[in-house]
N, C-alpha and C positions, 0 to 999 in steps of 0.2 A: 549363695545360688549362681550354677553358670548362663552365661546367657543361652537362650532359644534362640536357634535360626529356623526355619519355615523346611518342609521337605519340599519342596517346589524347587527349587536350586540343585540342579545333578552334580553332586560332587564324585559320582563315582572314581575309579582307579582309572590312568587313560588305559588305551588298548596296546598293545607291545608295539604296535609301529609308532603313536605316538608318544610312550615313553620313550623310547630309541632315537628318537629327535627333539626330546626334550634334555636327550643325556649328551646327545651330539653337538649341544648349543651351552649345555653347560662347560665343557670341554674349548667353547668355542671355537668348534665347524661351522662351516657354514654349507648346508644343504642346497644341492639344488633340487627343484620342483617340476616334476616331468607334468604336475597337475595346477601349475600355476597360470591362475587367469585373474593375475592382479592386471590388468591391460598398461597403467604405467611404469612397468616395468620391461615394459616392449613396445614403447616411443609409440603410444598411440593418442596419452591424453591430447588433450585439446588446448595451447597456446594459452586460455584462458585460465588454465585451471593448473599453474606447472609443477612441479616435484614429481617424488615419487610417497602413491601413500601406503604408511604403514598401518595401519590398523589397529594402531595400539586402543586398547578397550579406555582405560583410562582416558583419555582425549590425549594428546599429539603431546608428547613428552615436552618441547623447548615450550608449548603452551602452557604448561601446568607448572614450568621451572617458573615462566613469567610471574604466571599467577602465583606461585611461593616468592617471589622476591617481593612484590608489591604487599602483597600479606603478613610477612615479615616485617618488612618496614611501618606498613600500617599500627602494626603489637606493638614494634620498638617508639612509635612515636603515638603515642593514641592520641588522638585530638581530641581538646581540651577544649573550646567552641572551632569557631571561623577563622583565627585570626592567630593563634597562640599554640604553640603546642606545651604537651608534657614528655618526661623517659617512662615508661612504667618501669615496674617492679623484672629485675631482672630475671629472675626466675621462668618471666611471662617471656621473655625476649629471645629467646630460643628460634634461630631458624624455623621454618618450616620446609616438611621435605615436601620436594613436589610426589613420591609418591603416594603422602597421605590424601590428596586432593582427584576428585570427578568432575572434570566435565559436562556438562549435557547442554538440555537446551535452555531448562526450565528446573527454579524451586519445586513447583506442581510435577513434571517428569521426576524428580529426585523426590519425592513421595512415594511416586508409585513403587518407585524399584529398592527402599527400602520400608516397605509393606510385604513386597513378593519376598525382600529378604530375612522377617523376622516372622512375618505371619503366616502360620495358614490358613485354609478357610475356615471360618469361625470363631478366629478370636479374635481381639480385639487389640483396640491403641487409644490411651487416655489424651482427649484433647479436650482445650478449656474454653469455655465459657461464661463473660460473653466474645464471640471469636469470630471470623470469617466462615460460613461455612465453605468450602473448599477441602478442609480436611475429610470432612462425611462423604462428600462427593466424590472422592479417589477412594475411599476406602472402600465405599458400596460398588465401585469399580470392580475392585480386586477381592469380591465374596470377603471385604473383613467388617467387621462391627467397632464404631465410636462411640466411647462409654464417656460422660463429660463429667470435666470435674467443674467445680464452680469458683469463678474468683469473687471475690468480695468484695467491698465497697467501703470504706469509713474514713471518708472525708482524700482514703486515698487507694488504689484497688491495690489489693494482697493477694497472694493465693493460699487458701486453707491446708496449708500441710496434712495437719493432724485425720482432714478429712479425706487427703488421697492416703494416708499410713490405715484408716480405716478402709477403705477401700480395696487397695492394695491387700491387706491379709485377712478378704472377706472372701465367699466361696466362688464371687464374680472375679474378685480380682490372679485367681489360678488363670483364666484365659489371656489374663493382659500381657503385652508382648511389647510395648514402649511406650514411653511417657511425652508426648510431644507440651514443649518449652516455645513460646513467639516471645522473642524478645527484643524488642517490646510489643507487647501484644495489639492488633486492631481489632476493632477500634479503641479497647480504655486506652491505648497507651503506657502501659504499664509495664516497666522493668522487673527480671526477677532480681530480688533480693537476694543482699549476701547470705543472709540467715535460710531463707527459703532455699537458693540452691544447697546450701551445706545439707540439708536435712533430706531434700529431694535425690541428689547422686548416692545419699549414704543410703535411704529406703530401696529406689533402682538398684544396686549394687547388691542388696541384702536381696529381693525379690527374682536377681539375674533377668530385671528388665533394660533397656537400651531407648536411651534421651534422645530424642531428634528436635534440637534447636535450631527453629528457623527466625537466623536475626537479620531482614533483610533490611530491617527501619533501623538498624540498629542502631547507627551513624546521625538519628537526626532526632538529638535530644531538644526539650523540650525545656522541662519544670524537672528534669532527674533528681533523684538521693545522689548519695555520697556513695560511693561503692559498687557502684552496676560495676560486670563488666561483662565480654562476651564468654560463651559457656565451650567458644569453638579451640579446641586445645583442652579441655577438661579430659584429666585423667586417671580420677575418683571411681570412673567408670564411661562403656561406651558408649560413644556418643558421634552425632552426624550431624555438622554444621549444617545448613544451610544456608547461599546468599547469591546472589547474583547482578548481573547489571541491571536488571529492571527496576530496581532504587537505586541500587549504587549510580547508574546514572543516566535519573529519570527516562528511561529507554527502554519502556517493554517491549519493544520490539526488535529490541535487539537480540534477544534472545540467548543467553547464556547465564550459566546459573551452576553453582556447584558443590559438592557436599566432604567434606572438612573429616576425615576419620582420626580420631582420640581413644582411649582409654586405656586401661591393663593390657600390658603386648601381647597376650595372649589372645585376649578376646579381638584386638584389631587386628592378628594375623588370620584369627577365622573370620573373620568378619570380611576381611577385603580379599579372602579367598576362593568365600562369596560371593561376594560382590561382583569381583571381573567375572565371573560366569556373566551374569546378568547382565552386564556393560558389552561383554565381547556381542553377547545374543541380538546386542540392542543396537550395535557398532558404534565407533566414540564421532565425537563431534566431529562438523565438516574442520576439514581444514582451513576452505574459501573464512569460515567464521574466525577460525583457531589461529590466523596468519597474522588476524589484524588486532589481536586481546592485545598486543603490547602496549598498541597505538591509541587503543579504550583503556585500558589501565592509566596511561597517561594523564589521562584530561580527566580521573573519575575526581581526585582531591578537588580540582577546582570544580563541580560539577555537582557535585556532594555538597560546597560551601555555599553553592550559589541556590539549592533547593533549602540547603537549612536556613539563611538567612530569608529565602519568602516566607517558609512553615513561622519562622521565630517570628518576624513582622506580624504575617496576619494573626496569630496568636493575639499579640498585644492587644491590636485593633478590636478584638473580638473583645478582651478584656475591657475597652476604655469604651464601647459600644454597650456593651452592658451595664456598665457600671452609669454610663449619662441617659440609661432606656428610663423613660417615666416612670413606668408601670414595673418595673420589675420582675417583671414575670417568668423570663428565662434565664438559665445561669447556667455556666460551664463547670464538667467534672475534671478533674486537674491531669494531665495528660502527661508523661513524661517522656514520652516519644511520639517519633513516626509523624505521619500525614495529615493523620482525621483527629476532631475530637467530635467528643458524647455533650449533645445540646440538654439539658434536662427543661421540661417544657409543666405545667400543671398537668397531674394524674388523671381532672377532666378532661380534657383534653384527647380524646381518641385520632392515635396515629396516623391511620387512616387517614381519618377526616382531614388529621392536617397536612399530610402531604397533595391528597386531592384540593384541596384547600391551596395550596403554593402552589399547584399547577393548572384550575382554574384563572386565576387570580393575577400570578406574576409571570406564567409560564415555566416555572421552574418545577422537579420534581426532586424525588430526594431517598433515603433509603432510612426508617423509622429504628425503633430500639429492638422492636421484634424480630426485624430480617438478620439480626446476630442474636436471638435466644435471650434477651434482657427479661432477666425475671417479673418485671413491672413495667407497666405503659410508662410512658409520657416521653422518648427520645429522639432524639432525630441526629444522627450523621451529618457531622459537616468538616468535608475538605479544605485544609488551610493550603492548596495550593493553587487556587486560582491567580489570576493580576490582582495589586491590590483595590484598583475599584470594582472589579468583578466582585471581588469578596465582599467588600463592604454594603454594595447593591444586596448579594445574597442575603447575610445576615441582616441587614435593614429590613428584607422581604418577609424574611421569621419573625419577627419583632411585629412588624406592621400586623400577620396572618394572627397570630397568637392571641393580637388586642384585638383585634378585630371577634375573633372567633369567641374571646368573653366577653365582650360590649355588651 
């Protein structure tokens, strides 16, 4: 099946003037503009904001070229851990085309653009549960539904691809336009396994469905399985891979995100033709931010390693504290990657009561499992980011509170 694109994006034929302008550009003719209202071309921009505004919908070309070089190098020398690197398969090490990239302010904005691209009102996207509730909120704002697919846990988390296949071929599946994969997922920390990827790519290709792959946590491996890989650059089906500075630099205030488009050539061409309309309507990223991209990318490997070392060390601390706990009431579900883990507490403890007790006794609040639509009671999400002393104190507070509630 061919990929469905929404009717919201106007790709009607250009008027005669726009067609003539395009023909002139194709022949290298630079036309003057009687209506040129770009003040930067007329010597009116302030000295604090130098340069000429070019209004490139995908983001300034130089910034996309810098990002493409960075991602190509990252792909070529895929990080094994914070201390060493390895060469990846030559087939995956091709240079990334800057024209496959779209710069925007965040991955949240990327979700919004892609839902506009793929979905009409009343259509649906498939989103994982447990999961962060952002996707449902953005989809609702776009008048689009989310349909859940459940991640399963059996010592580690996995995607029930058979259940997804059944759903896609059901009557309900007729209105599904995209499959969202979080790689690794938050809060479960589970990567998309190679066999899951192969099946899902095949199913999406058969059903004319695009993949939206959110890979903001990808570089923060904790206890991964062999063979996990980014979905960015997937060629078997139309794929939109999302990433950005929020997690890469541990800087959510940097407000830089990007989309990388890949897949079968015809689908990519048509998707980008329509995505360019959306990008043009919303205007490109600020040049003030884009000019700093090379500088920020230069510190990314060091910053990512710093955060990765922190979360791995805190996870080791967590395992040690749980093993030493005399009550043995709390354990941690295996997390393959990310910044957060899920603690499991006895199911007789109400999750709300646990957090309320932590607030009252220790001045700490948290996110219980039902915030992420866990199917059963007895879970608490905990961040691996705090400084080591603070992290140990947080874990100790949880252990003390659980023990006190069952005393």
